[in-house]
C-alpha positions, 0 to 999 in steps of 0.5 A: 683121222677126219675122214674123206667127207670131213666138213661136207653136208650130205642129205639122205633120202631114206625111210622113216627109220633113219638114221641107218647103216648109210647114215653111220657110214657117211658119219664115219667119213666125217660128214654131217648127215641130214635125213630127209625121210621120203617113205615108210615101209609096211607089210605085204597086202596079204601075208598068207600069200607070201607064206604059202609061196615060201612053203611050196617045196620043190616048186622053185629052184631059187629065191632071189633077194634084191634088198635087205628090205625084202629079207626083212619082209620075208622074215617078219611076214613070210615065215620060213624059206623052204630048205630045198630052195637055193638063195641068191643075193644081189649084193653084200648088203643083202647077203649080210641081211640074209646071214643075220636072218640065218640064211646062207646065200648060195650066190652073191652078186657083185654090184651089177644089179639084176643082170649081174645076179642072173649071170652069176646064178646061171654060171653056177647052175643053168637057169633054163627051165628053172622056176625062181621066186622073187619076194619084192616090194610093191613098187619094184620094177620088172628088172628081175623078171626081165633079166632072169627070163632072158636066161630061160628062168620063169620068175614068180614075184610075190609081194614081201612089203609095201613102200608108202611115199611120204614127201618131206616138208618143202620148207625144211628141205629148202632151208637145208639147201639154202644153208648148203648141201654138198650131195644128196643120195638116193637109194630107190626110185620111190625116194626120187618120186617123193622128193620130186613131189616136195618140189612140185615136180621141179627136182632138177632146179631144186638140186641145181648146184648139188652133187646127186648120187644114186645107189644103182641104175634104176634109181639113176634112170628115175632121176634122169626122168625128172631132169637130173642128168648129172648122176654119180652111180655107185660102182659096187652094190650096197651102201658101201658103194654109195658112200664111195660114190658120194666121196667121188661126187663131192670131189668131182663136183664143179668140174666140167666132167662130161659123164659122172656116171661111174657104175651100177649098184644095188637097189634098196627100196 
């Protein structure tokens, strides 16, 4: 088997730790993967704050995780989640990270982002009047607060990690694009910001003729804000959904599709 992406060149815009799970999944489909590292992760500004929030027994009914990175931040810098707190994961990648860390998620979302997760949790137990702890990156948008707040929860955000944007070298990226890149994947708004900085803000022109794939609606919105309007969005949460989006994108690219957006996926900063 050669894989559905055999002969295709796919660029990822992940952190400095690449190659990662996304790279491996793309290579399994036969792609040649280029890694354009766009950011690095650091611990929270004040780990003591994270530890104290996690240890507040009885204060929070739920703790919500929206990325494997948040799980890593809690495990590495936060200590132990109070056993009386119920755990929710936005999608399967985050759920896998939780299980690897020894936590069994009570609710796992099915790829509709924070809105889908809030609805899933609320279906299990009414969130009206409940307090929710949200360990997040310093750049996370207020999506969780908005969506969980809409069903009556009070969300307390606590910093679990920081994202430092590191724009890749323009000469290397331009050379790769000139040599032929079939698709570029974005797994967070910060990766969009970093690559835009590489091209002095002219991201749309730089990616002209290349299929663009986003892990979720927040990342897709960041791309559109930079003028990139044809974006394929993963239907399912996590890197598996992003790989499927790439497969669809490279086969659809070049057609006069009116709308290449195909769904919503899990954000991963």
